[in-house]
N, C-alpha and C positions, 0 to 999 in steps of 0.2 A: 493590536490588530490580529484577529483570528485568521490563520492561514487554512486553506482547504486543498485537498487533492480531489481531482475531478474524474468522473467516469463520463462516458459520452453515449447518449441515447439516440438511436436511429429514428429519424422523423417518419420514415415509411412504415417500419414494422414494430418499433418500440424496443428492440433488443438493446440491452445495456452492455457497453464495452469498456473494459479497462485492461491494459492501457489503450490509448487512442489508436484507432485503425483507420486506414484510408477507405476500406470497403467493408460494409456490414457482413459479418460472418453468417447471418441468418438469411437475409433476402438477397445478398450479393449484387444488388442493383444500386447501391448507394455510392455517392462520391463524397469527398471530404467536406463539402459544404452542407451536407444534410444531417449533421449531428448536433445535438444540443448538449452543452456541458451540464453536469449534475453533480453536486458535491457528494462525495462518498460518506456513508454513515461512519460513526466512530466505534460502534459496538460490534463484537463478533465472537466467534468460537475459534480457538487455536486448533488448526488441522494437523500441523507438524512443526517441529522446531529442530534447530541444531546450533552448535557453538562453533565459531571460527576462531582459530588460534594463529594462523599464519597470515596476518594482516599486513597491508602496505604500511610503511612508516607514517604516512599522513594521518592515520587513525590515532596514533599515540595511546593505544590501549592494548592490554594483553589479550583480551578475549571479547568477542562480539557475538551476542545472541541474535539469531534470526528466526523468524517464524512466518509461516503461511497461515493467514487468518481468513476464514469465511465470514464476511461482513453480514449484517442483518438483511441486506438486500440480495444476498447470494453471490456477490462478486468476491473473488479471492484476491488477496493482495499480500505481497511480501513486505515485511518491515522489520525494523530492529525490535528485539524483544527484551524488555527490562523487567524480568520476573525472576525471583530467586530460584524457585523450583517449578518450572513450567510443566504442565501436564496436558496431554492431548485431550481436547474436549472442554478445557476450562474457558470461562468467559474472560474476555480481555476488552480493554478500551484503548483506542488509539488517540494520539495527539500528533499534530504536524510540528516537528521540531528540527533544529539543525542536527543533521546526522554526520556531517563532515565539514570541516573548515580548511580552506587553503588560504594562501597569502591574503588576498582581498575578496575572497568569495566564500559565501556560506551556501551549503547544499542542504535542501530540506527533504524530509521524507516522513513516513509514518513510523512512530515509535509506540509500541504496545506495552501496556501495564496491566496488571491483574485488576479485573473489574470488581 
């Protein structure tokens, strides 16, 4: 089963929002029933990145790469970055994967790889 992460498009003005918002940031006249979900594209450009070393024990890893990616539709999203030598401006491709597991729960998020 292919998992998706969704953005939300305002039915009144067409503005695309990620993450979900209760009120449209463009027309300001929208309520939470006036958005249509839209799957986020998987391709984008790496805007910036960092490595985290002081992680909570539930991650069970030494280092976690994070990146902010501008997707092909202009939406920016933060996700895990699994690239050996990331470079700002490089093309990346995302997959929705388990990013953290706890006792009986899996948490999903976008994980980016070099395109």
